[in-house]
N, C-alpha and C positions, 0 to 999 in steps of 0.2 A: 526609764527602764530600771534604775536602781530602786526607786520607790516601789515599783511593781514587785520586784523580787523580794525585797525586805518584807513587804506585806504578805507575800506568798509564804515566806519562811515562817513568819509569826503565825499565820493561819494554820500551816501544816503542823507545827509543834502543838498548838492549841488543840487541833483536831485529834492528834495522837493521844493527848491526855484525856480528852473527853471520851473518845471511843474505847480506849483501853480501860478507863476508870469506871465508866458507867454502862458500857454496852452489855456486859454479861448480866448485871443485876436487873436491868430494865428489859432484858430480852428483846432489844431492838434488832439484833443481828443473829444470824444463824451460827456464825463463828467469827472470831477476831484474833488477830496476831500482830504484835508490835515488837520491835527490837531496836537496839542501839548497837552499831558496829563501830569498832575502831580498827583502822588499817594503817600500816606504815610500810613504805617502800622507797627504794633508791633506784634511779634510772628512768624517771619520767622524762619525756621529751616535750619541749616547748618550742613554739615558732620563734625563729630568729634567735636561737640560743643554742650554742654548741655544747653547753654543759649538761651533764646528767643532773636532774633535779631530785631532791629528797622531799617527800611530803608526808604529812599525817592527815588522815581523812576520818571524819566522824560522820556516820550515816544513820539517820533516823528513818525507819520504815514502818508502814502500817498497811494491813490488808484486812478486809472483812467481807463476809458474804451476807446477802440480805434476800428478801423475798423474790426479787426479780433479777439478781445477778451478783456481781462482786465489784469491789473497788480496791485500788492499790495506789500508794504513792510513797516516794522517798525523797529525802533532802540530804544532800552532801554538803559538808563544810570542809573545804580543802585548805590546809595551812602549809605554806612553804617552810621547810626547815633549812635547806641549803641549795646552792646551785643557781639561784637568781635572787633578786631583791625580795625581801620578806613581804609576803602578801597573803591575803585571805580571800577565797572565792566561795560562792555558794551556788549550788545547782540542784534543781529538783524536777521530778516528773510525777504526774498524776494521771491515772487512767480509770475509766469507768466502763464496765462491761454489762450488757443486758443479755441474759440467757434465753435462747429460743425455747428450750425445754421448760423453763420456769414460766415464761410468758404463755406458752401453750398448755401449761399444767399437765404435761404428760412426758413420759420417758421417750426421747427421740434418739437414744443411742443405737448404734449399729456397728457390729464388728469392733474395730479399735476406736471408732469415733464416739466420743462421749457427749459432746454438745457443741453448738455453734452460738457465738456471741457477737452482737454489735459492739463496736469499740470506739471510744473517743478519748483523746488525751491532750495534755499540754506539757511542754518542756520549757524551763526557764532557767537562765544562769546569769551570774554577774560577778565580775572581779571587783570586790569592794574598794580596791585601791586604784582602780582604773574604770570609772563609771561608764565610759563609752564602749566597753568591751562586752556588753551583755548580748544575750541571745534569747529568742522566744520562738517556739515552734508549736503549731497546732497539728494534731493528727486525728485521722478517722479511718475506719475500715471494719474488719471483722477478725475474730479469733476462733480457732478450732481447738477444742479440748480433746485429748486422747486418753484412753484407758489401756495402759500397757502394764503387764505384770511387773511388780517391783517398784514402779514409779508412783510416788505420792502425788506428783504434779508433772504433767507434760502437756504443753500447749504451744501453739504457733500463732503469732499475730501477723496479719497482712494489712498494712496501713499505707495511707497516703500521708506523706510527710511534707507539710507546708511551712516554710521558713518565713516568719513575719519580721524578725530582726536577726541579723543585719539584712538590709534591703537589697544587697547585691546578690543574694541567693534566692532560689526559686523553690519549686516543688519537685518531689521525687517519690519513689516507693521505698517502703521499709518492710523487711521480713524479720521477725524476732521470735525464735524458739526459746522457751523457758522450761526448766526442768528441776526436779528434786527427786533424788534417788537415795533413800535411807538404806543402810545395811549394817550388819554386825560382824565383827571379826574378834575372835577370842574374848567374847563377852563385852567388847567395847562398841558403843553405838556411834556410827559415822553417818555422814550425809554428803553426797556429791550433788551440788546444786548451782544454779546460775543462769545466764542468758547469753545470747549472741545477737547483736544487731547487724543486719546486712542492709546498707542504705545506699541507694543509687546516687549518681552525681546530681547536684542541685544547681548546676550552671557551668558555663564554659571554663571558669577558673577553679572548679571544684571536682575532685575525683570521687569515685565510689569508695565507700568506707565500710570497714568491718571492725566492730568492737565486741570482744568476748571477755567475760569475767566469770569463769568457773571457780567455785569454792569447794574445798575439802574441809569439812568440819568434824571435830571430835566432841561429843557431848561429855565434857568433863564434870558437869553438874551431876551426872548419873553416878559418878564415883562416890559421892557422899549423899545419895538419895534425893537429889534435886534434878531429876531428868527433865530436859527441855528448857533449861534456864540459862546455863552458861556453856559456851562453846569456845574452843580455840582451834586454829587451823591456818590455812593458807589460801589466798586468792591469787590466781594468775591472771594478769591483765595483758591482753593482746589487742593492739590498736593499729590497724592498717590504714594509712592515709588519715592520720588523726586530724580532726576538724575539717576533713575534706581536702587537706593540703597534700598534694601528691608527693610521695617520698618521705613524709614524716611518719615514721613507724615507731611503735612503742611495744616493748615486750619485757615484762618483769614480774617477779613474785612479790606478794605483799603479806606481811604478817597480819593475822586476823584474830580479834577477840570479839565475841558477841554476847550481849545480855538480852535475853528474850523474856517478854512479860505479856 
């Protein structure tokens, strides 16, 4: 499992460089967006640990649209600062979506419904200091895109969530709304964006889970004529029954810095 995750991490970072560096010039994609996020917070909760944990998180993300849909992935590197033994973990998710409108070559939007997509994905994680702690999940289903005034992005995924590792978990459902709402106050450019995962129980020893990570971003690059490049803000993380462990809840703000390219 550790080999799988390390290879996936290397592949993800390489793909970010390739897509962001060559996609626009070669006209391979309709659009492309990559960013690096740095987050820091105190109050993370871990299994079998009564202490609040402090962590720094570096997240690489990439998304692009192409002739028949769009793709998205991210990779987290989580570094423990205090509250438990020093350790580093990696976790990533990758999703591919096929657009019904693009496949049919016609506009299928109706009312607030913009498009329907077939969706497949994979999640993988590993604690690099504890090789037997990894996870791997395969997902499939569909996603609905909405067109709502003010929102740059609003979609909801409806997925089957199949746990491949650890083997004591099974399958469940997952519903994930994703949003991005830009706005301006007093000439300053802001964005409220994020996602929430609603995941059903994956076995007798696992509870339903909710993970929400809304972000409030301020485009500070716009202050010196570099709009859309540097952001600062806050991400609030709420995790109900973290890792499916009943009663393990997490609720904390995280400082956020983003470089977009």
